[in-house]
C-alpha positions in Angstrom: 0.0 0.0 0.0 2.8 2.4 0.8 4.5 1.7 -2.5 1.3 2.4 -4.3 0.8 5.7 -2.5 4.4 6.7 -3.1 4.1 5.9 -6.8 0.9 8.0 -7.1 2.7 10.8 -5.3 5.7 10.8 -7.6 3.5 10.6 -10.7 1.5 13.6 -9.5 4.7 15.6 -9.1 6.2 14.5 -12.4 3.2 15.4 -14.3 3.6 19.0 -13.0 7.4 19.1 -13.4 7.2 21.5 -16.2 5.8 25.0 -15.8 2.6 25.8 -17.6 3.9 29.2 -18.7 7.6 29.8 -19.3 9.5 32.8 -20.8 12.6 31.9 -22.8 15.6 33.8 -24.2 17.1 31.9 -27.1 20.6 32.2 -28.5 22.3 30.9 -31.6 24.8 28.0 -30.9 28.4 29.0 -30.2 29.7 27.5 -33.5 27.8 30.1 -35.6 29.9 33.1 -34.5 32.1 34.1 -31.5 29.2 36.3 -30.2 26.4 33.9 -30.8 26.0 32.6 -27.3 25.8 36.1 -25.8 23.3 37.7 -28.3 19.6 37.0 -27.7 18.0 36.1 -31.1 14.4 35.8 -29.6 12.4 36.0 -26.5 9.3 33.8 -26.2 6.4 33.1 -23.9 5.3 29.4 -24.0 1.9 28.3 -22.5 1.3 24.6 -22.5 -2.3 24.9 -21.0 -3.6 27.1 -23.8 -1.1 25.8 -26.4 0.2 29.3 -27.3 3.5 30.7 -28.3 4.3 34.4 -28.3 7.5 36.3 -29.2 8.5 39.7 -27.9 8.5 42.5 -30.4 9.0 46.1 -29.4 8.0 45.3 -25.8 4.8 43.6 -26.9 3.9 40.0 -27.1 2.8 38.8 -30.6 1.1 35.4 -30.7 1.7 32.8 -33.4 -1.6 31.2 -32.6 -3.3 33.8 -34.8 -1.7 32.3 -37.8 -0.8 28.8 -36.9 -2.2 25.7 -35.2 0.0 25.1 -32.2 0.1 21.7 -30.6 1.5 20.5 -27.2 2.8 17.0 -27.1 2.7 16.2 -23.4 4.6 13.0 -23.7 7.6 14.5 -25.6 7.2 17.9 -23.8 7.1 19.8 -27.2 5.2 22.8 -28.3 5.2 22.9 -32.1 3.7 24.5 -35.2 4.5 25.2 -38.8 4.9 28.8 -40.0 6.0 30.2 -43.4 7.1 26.7 -44.5 9.3 25.9 -41.5 8.6 23.6 -38.6 9.1 25.3 -35.2 9.6 23.1 -32.1 10.1 24.2 -28.5 11.5 21.4 -26.5 10.5 22.1 -22.9 12.7 19.3 -21.5 16.1 20.4 -23.1 15.2 24.1 -23.4 16.0 24.1 -27.1 14.2 25.7 -30.0 14.3 24.1 -33.5 13.4 25.8 -36.7 13.5 23.1 -39.3 17.1 21.8 -38.8 18.5 24.8 -37.0 18.9 24.6 -33.2 18.8 27.5 -30.8 19.9 27.1 -27.2 17.5 28.8 -24.7 17.2 29.5 -21.0 14.2 30.3 -18.9 13.9 33.9 -17.7 11.7 35.5 -15.0 
């Protein structure tokens, strides 16, 4: 009985291990230039509950969901959508953003 309760407890914690809303700063990988890992190439707000992705533009959040169908894959911990012919994937586990085959390294802010 104790093992069952312990298992249920850990499952309840693990299902909420990832924040429902995260803000990210993303950088180009170091191998693209010597300044790449210090220059922010995008700031994003990710919401897994509402399946929305926004980017910061002139101090305002602009939402991709007005143009795209955004999907949250709970098992893989991905938010993803297609925009202007490119697949966009936000990997919540590794904190990486992929645009087609290009990878951005990101960190959670605020």
